[in-house]
N, C-alpha and C positions, 0 to 999 in steps of 0.2 A: 869467528863468531862463536857464540855460545848460546845455549838455550836450555831452559828448564822444561821438563816433560811433566805434564799434568794430565791425568786420565779424566775422562768425561764424568766419571762417578764422583770425583772430588769437587767439582764445581757446579754440576747440574742443579743441585738443590739450592743454589744461590740465585736462581732465576725464577721469577714468577711464571706461572703457566701462561702460555700464549697460543694463538691459533696457528696451525700449520696448513699447508696446501694438500697434505695427505692425511689419510686415516692414521692416527697416532696411537696404536694400541699395544705396542711392545715396549717394555721398560728400557731396553738398551737404546732403541731408536729415540725414545722420548728423552733420555739422558744426552744423547748425541746432539739432538736439535737444541736442547737447552745449553749445552756447552758451546755450540756455534753462536747462539744468541749472546752468551756471556762474552765470548771473544769479540763480538761486534761492539759490545759496550765497553771494551777495555782496549785502549790504543796500543798497549804494550803486549798484546796477545794475538796469536794466530793459531790456526788449527790445521793439522794434518790428519786426514782420515785414512785409517788402515782398513782395507777390505780383503776378503778372501776371494771373492769373485766379482766381476763387473756386471753380473746379471741378477735376476731375482730380487730378493729383498735389498741386497747391496745397491742395486741400481736405484731403487726408490729412495733409500736413505742418502745415497750420493747426490741425487737430484735435489732433494729437499735441503740437505746441508749446504750445498753449493748456492742455492737460492737464498737462504738465510744470510750466508756470508756476503754474497754479492750485493744484497740489499743494504748491507752495512759497509760497502766499499772495501771489503776484505778479499784477499786472494783465496781461492780454493785449491788445495793440493790433496791428491789421493795417491796412496801407495797400495798396489795390489801385492799382498804378501805371499800369495800362492805362486806367483810368477818369479819370485826372487831367488835366483840361484847364485847371484853375485852381489855382495853388499856394496860394491862399487857403484852400481846403478842406484841404490838407495842414497848413497852419499851425493851423487850427482843431482838427484831430484831435490834433496834438501838444500844443497848449495845453491841450486837454481832458485829456490824459494827465497833464500836469504838475499841473493842478488836482486831479485825482483822487489823485495821489501826495501832494500837499500836505495834502489832507483826511485821508488815511490817517495821516500823520504827526501831525496835530493830535489824532486820535482815540486814538493810541497812548499 
């Protein structure tokens, strides 16, 4: 498998404003939600959210991002970067995402 990595700020401006379930007052969060919406509207794209902590603002953005993706029948994957001491764990999570995406394609 191969994948291109695109940051949220490179595609978020391509999405028209839309309502969210949460108060959307921070620019990064707004870009993240827009990137999730962009992925929903493009069959060849998926999103992996990198977070520092699983609580506080990351918990809010995680829930909203997951909701946006699931409404569009996309998988939600999150990597907690503060817990990574071994890149093998990251590789496993990403390979698992690719396997799940392949399985979805086969079932379609």
